[in-house]
C-alpha positions in Angstrom: -0.1 0.0 -0.1 2.7 2.1 0.9 4.5 1.6 -2.5 1.4 2.5 -4.3 0.9 6.0 -2.4 -2.2 4.7 -0.7 -1.1 5.6 2.5 -0.3 9.3 1.5 -3.9 9.5 -0.3 -5.2 12.3 1.5 -1.7 13.8 2.7 -0.7 16.9 0.8 2.2 16.8 -1.8 4.3 19.2 0.3 4.3 16.7 3.3 4.9 13.9 1.1 1.4 12.6 0.2 -0.4 12.5 -3.4 -3.0 15.3 -2.4 -5.7 13.1 -3.0 -9.4 14.0 -1.9 -12.2 12.1 0.4 -13.3 10.5 -2.6 -10.0 8.8 -3.0 -9.7 7.7 0.5 -13.5 6.4 0.4 -12.1 4.2 -2.6 -9.4 2.8 -0.9 -11.5 2.3 2.3 -14.1 0.5 0.3 -11.5 -2.0 -1.0 -10.0 -2.5 2.4 -13.7 -3.3 3.8 -14.1 -5.8 1.0 -11.0 -7.9 2.3 -11.5 -7.0 6.0 -7.7 -6.1 6.2 -7.2 -5.4 10.2 -5.1 -2.0 9.8 -5.9 1.5 11.3 -6.2 3.0 8.0 -9.0 5.3 9.0 -7.3 6.6 11.9 -3.6 6.6 10.6 -4.0 7.7 6.7 -7.3 9.7 7.2 -8.2 11.3 10.7 -4.7 11.9 11.9 -3.3 13.6 8.5 -6.3 15.8 8.7 -5.5 17.1 12.3 -1.6 17.2 11.8 -2.2 19.2 8.4 -4.5 21.7 10.2 -2.7 22.7 12.9 0.6 23.9 13.5 3.0 22.0 11.4 6.4 21.4 13.1 9.6 19.3 12.2 8.2 16.5 14.4 4.6 16.3 12.7 6.2 16.7 9.3 8.2 13.6 10.3 5.3 11.6 11.3 3.6 12.8 8.3 6.5 11.4 6.1 6.2 8.1 8.2 2.7 7.8 7.4 3.7 7.7 3.7 6.5 5.3 3.9 4.1 3.0 5.7 6.6 2.8 8.8 4.0 4.4 11.4 0.7 3.4 12.5 -1.3 5.7 14.9 -4.3 4.6 17.1 -6.7 7.1 18.6 -8.4 7.2 22.2 -9.9 9.3 24.4 -13.3 10.7 25.7 -14.2 13.0 22.8 -16.0 12.7 19.8 -12.8 12.2 17.8 -12.3 8.9 19.5 -13.3 6.0 17.2 -14.6 4.5 20.8 -15.3 6.9 23.0 -14.4 6.2 26.6 -16.2 8.3 28.9 -14.6 6.9 31.9 -11.2 8.2 30.5 -8.9 9.6 33.1 -6.6 11.4 30.8 -5.1 14.8 31.9 -2.3 17.1 31.0 0.1 17.6 33.8 1.8 21.2 34.3 5.2 19.9 33.0 3.6 19.1 29.7 3.4 15.6 30.1 0.3 13.1 30.2 -1.1 10.7 32.7 -4.2 8.9 33.2 -5.8 5.6 31.4 -8.1 5.2 28.4 -9.7 2.0 27.4 -10.7 0.5 24.1 -8.1 1.9 22.0 -8.0 -0.2 18.7 -4.4 -1.3 17.6 -3.0 0.5 20.9 -1.0 -2.4 21.6 0.9 -2.0 18.3 0.5 1.4 17.2 3.9 3.6 16.9 2.1 6.6 18.1 -1.1 7.1 20.0 -3.4 10.2 19.6 -5.1 10.9 22.7 -7.8 13.2 22.7 -9.5 14.5 26.1 -11.4 17.6 27.4 -14.8 18.6 26.4 -16.4 19.5 23.3 -15.9 23.1 23.8 -12.4 22.6 24.6 -10.7 19.3 23.1 -7.0 18.8 23.6 -5.2 16.6 21.3 -1.4 15.0 21.9 0.7 12.5 20.3 2.4 10.1 22.3 5.3 7.9 20.7 5.6 4.1 21.9 9.0 4.8 22.6 8.0 6.9 25.5 6.9 4.3 27.5 3.4 3.1 28.8 1.5 0.3 29.9 -0.8 -1.7 27.8 -3.3 -4.2 28.6 -4.6 -6.0 25.8 -8.1 -6.9 25.8 -10.2 -9.5 24.5 -12.9 -8.4 21.5 -15.5 -9.9 19.4 -13.0 -9.0 16.5 -9.6 -9.7 17.8 -8.1 -8.7 14.6 -8.4 -5.0 15.6 -6.2 -5.8 18.8 -8.0 -3.5 21.4 -6.1 -2.4 24.5 -6.2 -0.3 27.7 -3.4 2.4 27.8 -2.3 3.6 31.0 0.3 6.6 31.1 2.1 8.1 34.1 4.1 11.5 33.2 4.4 10.2 29.7 6.0 12.7 27.5 3.9 13.9 24.7 3.8 16.7 22.0 0.8 18.7 22.3 -1.0 19.6 18.7 -1.6 23.3 18.5 -3.5 25.8 16.2 -6.4 23.4 15.9 -9.7 25.2 15.5 -13.3 23.7 16.3 -13.9 23.3 12.6 -10.4 21.4 12.4 -11.6 18.9 14.6 -15.0 18.4 13.4 -13.5 18.0 10.0 -11.3 15.6 10.9 -14.2 13.4 12.7 -16.4 13.7 9.5 -13.5 12.6 7.2 -13.4 9.7 9.6 -17.0 8.8 9.5 -17.1 8.9 5.8 -14.2 6.8 5.4 -15.5 4.5 7.9 -18.9 4.2 6.0 -17.3 3.4 2.7 -15.3 0.6 4.5 -18.6 -0.8 5.7 -20.4 -0.6 2.4 -17.3 -2.3 0.7 -17.5 -5.3 3.3 -21.4 -5.5 3.0 -21.1 -5.9 -0.7 -18.2 -8.4 -0.3 -20.1 -10.8 1.8 -23.3 -10.3 -0.1 -21.6 -11.2 -3.4 -20.0 -14.3 -1.4 -23.7 -15.4 -0.1 -25.2 -14.8 -3.6 -22.6 -17.1 -4.9 -23.3 -20.0 -2.6 -27.3 -19.6 -3.3 -26.4 -20.3 -7.0 -24.4 -23.3 -6.6 -25.8 -24.9 -3.2 -28.3 -27.3 -4.6 -31.1 -28.8 -2.5 -34.0 -31.0 -3.8 -32.5 -30.8 -7.2 -32.0 -27.4 -7.6 -29.8 -24.4 -6.6 -31.5 -23.1 -3.1 -31.3 -19.5 -4.8 -34.4 -20.5 -6.7 -36.5 -20.8 -3.8 -38.7 -17.7 -3.8 -38.3 -16.9 0.3 -34.4 -16.7 -0.5 -34.9 -14.6 -3.7 -36.8 -12.1 -1.4 -34.4 -12.1 1.3 -31.5 -11.5 -1.3 -33.6 -8.7 -3.1 -33.9 -6.9 0.1 -30.3 -7.4 1.0 -29.2 -5.9 -2.6 -31.2 -2.7 -1.6 -29.4 -2.2 1.4 -25.9 -2.7 -0.3 -26.9 -0.2 -3.0 -28.0 2.1 -0.6 -24.9 1.9 1.5 -22.8 2.3 -1.4 -24.4 5.3 -2.6 -24.8 6.9 0.7 -21.2 6.5 1.4 -20.1 8.0 -2.1 -22.4 10.9 -1.4 -20.6 11.6 1.7 -17.4 11.5 0.1 -18.2 13.9 -2.5 -20.0 16.3 -0.1 -16.7 16.4 1.8 -14.6 16.8 -1.4 -16.8 19.5 -2.7 -16.8 21.3 0.7 -20.5 21.2 0.6 -22.2 23.3 3.5 -24.5 20.5 4.2 -21.7 17.8 4.3 -22.2 17.2 7.8 -26.0 15.8 6.8 -24.7 13.8 4.1 -22.0 12.2 6.3 -24.9 11.3 9.2 -26.8 9.9 6.6 -23.9 7.6 5.5 -23.0 6.9 9.0 -26.4 5.2 9.9 -27.0 3.7 6.6 -23.8 1.9 6.1 -23.7 1.1 9.7 -27.1 -0.7 9.4 -26.5 -2.3 6.0 -23.4 -4.1 7.2 -24.9 -5.3 10.1 -27.9 -6.8 8.5 -26.2 -8.2 5.7 -23.5 -10.1 7.5 -26.3 -11.3 9.8 -28.3 -12.3 6.9 -25.4 -14.0 5.5 -24.9 -16.5 8.1 -28.4 -17.4 8.0 -28.5 -17.9 4.2 -25.3 -20.1 4.2 -26.8 -22.4 6.9 -24.8 -24.7 9.0 -21.4 -24.0 7.1 -21.4 -20.2 8.0 -21.3 -21.4 11.7 -17.9 -22.7 11.3 -14.5 -21.2 11.7 -13.4 -22.5 8.5 -16.0 -20.2 6.7 -15.5 -16.3 6.3 -19.0 -15.4 7.1 -18.4 -15.1 11.1 -15.3 -12.9 10.3 -17.8 -10.3 8.4 -20.0 -10.5 11.3 -17.6 -9.8 14.0 -16.2 -6.5 12.1 -19.8 -5.4 11.7 -20.3 -5.7 15.1 -16.9 -3.8 16.0 -17.5 -1.1 14.0 -21.4 -0.4 15.0 -20.3 2.1 17.7 -17.4 3.4 15.8 -17.1 7.3 15.6 -20.8 7.4 16.7 -23.6 4.4 16.8 -26.7 4.6 14.2 -28.8 6.4 16.7 -26.2 9.3 16.9 -25.9 10.0 13.4 -29.8 9.5 13.4 -30.0 12.3 15.6 -27.3 14.3 13.8 -29.2 14.2 10.5 -32.6 15.0 11.9 -30.9 17.9 13.4 -29.5 19.2 10.4 -32.8 19.1 8.6 -34.7 20.8 11.6 -31.6 23.5 11.4 -32.3 23.6 7.6 -36.0 24.1 8.1 
């Protein structure tokens, strides 16, 4: 991916990337979703570069951006604000007077193996973001999860050196979050389409009573409903990426729409795929359970469906 320039897809050319748009990021995320690749692409290659390039660029942040492009740095995000993929309301993170950071945060996906942590804490009115290198030393407690490929961890810090991100405005933080949700939506749409195609192929080749089971009317109806969900999710994800790329004033509404449509579609399609495969999908040898695990793991990532629905409806009320 680094050799193809995919890791620097949204990083500007001046910082070593290729200067792509949110549409380009969505295309990559969609393919990552199809293959269920367990890498922190959204955090490392979409959200963090957006923050680093929006704030004051220093020699250190420039080096981090270059490392992302080369594929030699991965970054996990944790904290108690909306920027954290898995918001931890019980996080005790705090910035000390000497500029170090202390406290504990749980549910940091890829936290045990990341080269850097981006920790975000405070309130929506005053959000702080700091970068912590894995060389700084902190305790990591690995956690079990429904999708172990995402390698969640609890991070404990005690006067750990960090670098505070400066020059960030509230709009910069919100844009980074929206870009993350849009990329996640594309990833979920890609994954939903992949397991749907696998399921359709099974319905065409699995024979019962001398005919393919996909010819049975009851299964045809289920497959048709799932097809509509997959197509709707793909359209919503593309619309969100287009809105962000074109700086549409109503981009937040499009992103919120994609947030709950893609979330629900991936959950529904992966669940029905297990039912349509019958007993074989309950075995670890089949890939269906992997898509279901990833769907469950991303249900609350960067906000659950109910949160996105409230945001979407609120945008309509404001416009009215």
